[in-house]
C-alpha positions as CSV (number, residue, x, y, z in Angstrom):
1,M,-93.4,-45.1,-36.0
2,D,-95.8,-44.3,-33.1
3,K,-99.5,-43.6,-33.8
4,I,-102.4,-41.6,-32.3
5,Y,-105.9,-42.8,-33.1
6,F,-109.2,-40.9,-33.2
7,E,-112.2,-43.3,-33.6
8,K,-115.6,-42.3,-34.8
9,M,-115.5,-38.6,-34.3
10,S,-119.1,-37.4,-35.1
11,F,-119.9,-34.2,-36.9
12,Y,-122.9,-32.7,-38.7
13,G,-122.0,-31.5,-42.2
14,Y,-123.6,-30.5,-45.5
15,H,-121.6,-32.5,-48.1
16,G,-123.1,-34.2,-51.1
17,V,-123.8,-33.8,-54.8
18,F,-127.6,-33.2,-54.4
19,E,-129.1,-29.9,-53.2
20,A,-131.1,-31.6,-50.5
21,E,-127.8,-32.8,-48.9
22,A,-126.6,-29.2,-48.9
23,Q,-129.8,-28.0,-47.3
24,L,-130.6,-30.7,-44.8
25,G,-127.1,-32.0,-43.9
26,Q,-126.4,-35.2,-42.1
27,R,-124.0,-36.9,-39.7
28,F,-120.5,-37.8,-40.8
29,Y,-118.0,-40.0,-38.9
30,V,-114.2,-39.5,-39.1
31,D,-111.5,-41.9,-38.0
32,L,-107.9,-40.9,-37.9
33,E,-104.6,-42.7,-37.6
34,V,-101.7,-40.3,-37.4
35,S,-98.0,-41.3,-37.2
36,L,-95.2,-39.5,-35.5
37,D,-92.4,-40.0,-33.1
38,L,-93.8,-39.9,-29.5
39,S,-90.7,-41.0,-27.7
40,K,-89.9,-37.6,-26.3
41,A,-93.4,-37.1,-24.9
42,G,-93.3,-40.7,-23.5
43,R,-90.2,-39.8,-21.5
44,S,-91.1,-36.2,-20.5
45,D,-94.8,-36.6,-19.7
46,D,-95.1,-33.0,-21.1
47,L,-97.9,-31.8,-23.5
48,N,-95.3,-29.6,-25.2
49,D,-93.5,-32.7,-26.5
50,T,-96.5,-34.0,-28.4
51,V,-99.5,-32.7,-30.3
52,N,-102.6,-31.4,-28.6
53,Y,-105.5,-33.8,-29.4
54,A,-108.0,-30.9,-29.0
55,D,-106.2,-29.0,-31.8
56,I,-106.5,-32.0,-34.1
57,F,-110.2,-32.5,-33.3
58,N,-111.0,-28.8,-33.8
59,L,-109.3,-28.8,-37.2
60,V,-111.3,-31.7,-38.4
61,A,-114.5,-30.3,-36.9
62,H,-114.0,-27.0,-38.7
63,I,-113.5,-28.8,-42.1
64,V,-116.5,-31.1,-41.7
65,E,-118.9,-28.6,-40.1
66,K,-117.9,-25.3,-41.7
67,E,-116.8,-26.2,-45.2
68,R,-118.8,-27.8,-48.0
69,Y,-117.8,-30.5,-50.5
70,K,-119.8,-32.3,-53.1
71,L,-117.7,-35.5,-52.8
72,V,-116.7,-37.4,-49.7
73,E,-113.4,-38.0,-51.6
74,A,-112.7,-34.2,-51.6
75,L,-113.6,-33.9,-47.9
76,T,-111.3,-36.8,-47.0
77,S,-108.4,-35.5,-49.0
78,T,-108.8,-32.0,-47.5
79,I,-108.7,-33.4,-44.0
80,A,-105.5,-35.4,-44.8
81,D,-103.8,-32.6,-46.5
82,R,-104.5,-30.0,-43.7
83,L,-103.4,-32.5,-41.0
84,L,-100.0,-32.8,-42.7
85,E,-99.8,-29.1,-43.2
86,Q,-100.5,-28.1,-39.6
87,F,-99.0,-31.0,-37.6
88,P,-95.6,-32.8,-37.6
89,F,-97.1,-36.1,-38.7
90,E,-95.1,-38.4,-41.0
91,E,-98.3,-40.1,-42.2
92,V,-102.0,-39.7,-41.9
93,K,-104.8,-42.2,-42.5
94,V,-108.3,-40.6,-42.7
95,K,-111.6,-42.5,-43.1
96,V,-114.8,-40.5,-43.6
97,T,-118.0,-42.4,-43.2
98,K,-121.3,-41.2,-44.7
99,P,-124.1,-43.3,-43.0
100,N,-127.0,-42.2,-45.2
101,P,-126.0,-41.4,-48.8
102,P,-128.9,-41.2,-51.2
103,I,-128.5,-44.6,-52.8
104,N,-131.3,-47.1,-53.1
105,G,-130.5,-50.3,-51.4
106,H,-129.7,-51.9,-48.0
107,Y,-126.4,-51.1,-46.4
108,E,-125.1,-49.4,-43.3
109,A,-122.8,-46.7,-44.8
110,V,-120.3,-45.8,-47.4
111,A,-116.8,-44.6,-46.5
112,I,-113.6,-43.3,-48.1
113,E,-110.2,-43.9,-46.7
114,M,-107.0,-42.2,-47.8
115,V,-103.4,-42.4,-46.6
116,R,-101.0,-39.5,-47.2
117,T,-97.3,-39.4,-46.3
118,R,-95.2,-36.3,-45.8
119,R,-92.9,-35.7,-48.7
120,K,-89.2,-35.6,-48.0
121,G,-88.1,-32.0,-47.2
122,S,-91.6,-30.9,-46.2
């Protein structure tokens, strides 16, 4: 299966359990790996035979920037589910990184990664 990658898309969102996170917001990074058959687009060199990368980016941007989730798990799951609903992907891998969660300690970031596969007949 062929793959399209989006690496370290950057968004400003208001996700988190604490009220301060909802008010102040912070940067989130999203990585995607989506699987689909790209052979027709490879032969035709025609955008109509593939998915428009801008449409994918805009969907993820809307979810991260316009919606609110307490858990990064819920945010990640929503992105994966909507990608499968709106695009002809066989599988999606979504990783959401939260660089500054309110945890005492020394670390660079926390991240959630989820893989979802299209169900047969969907």
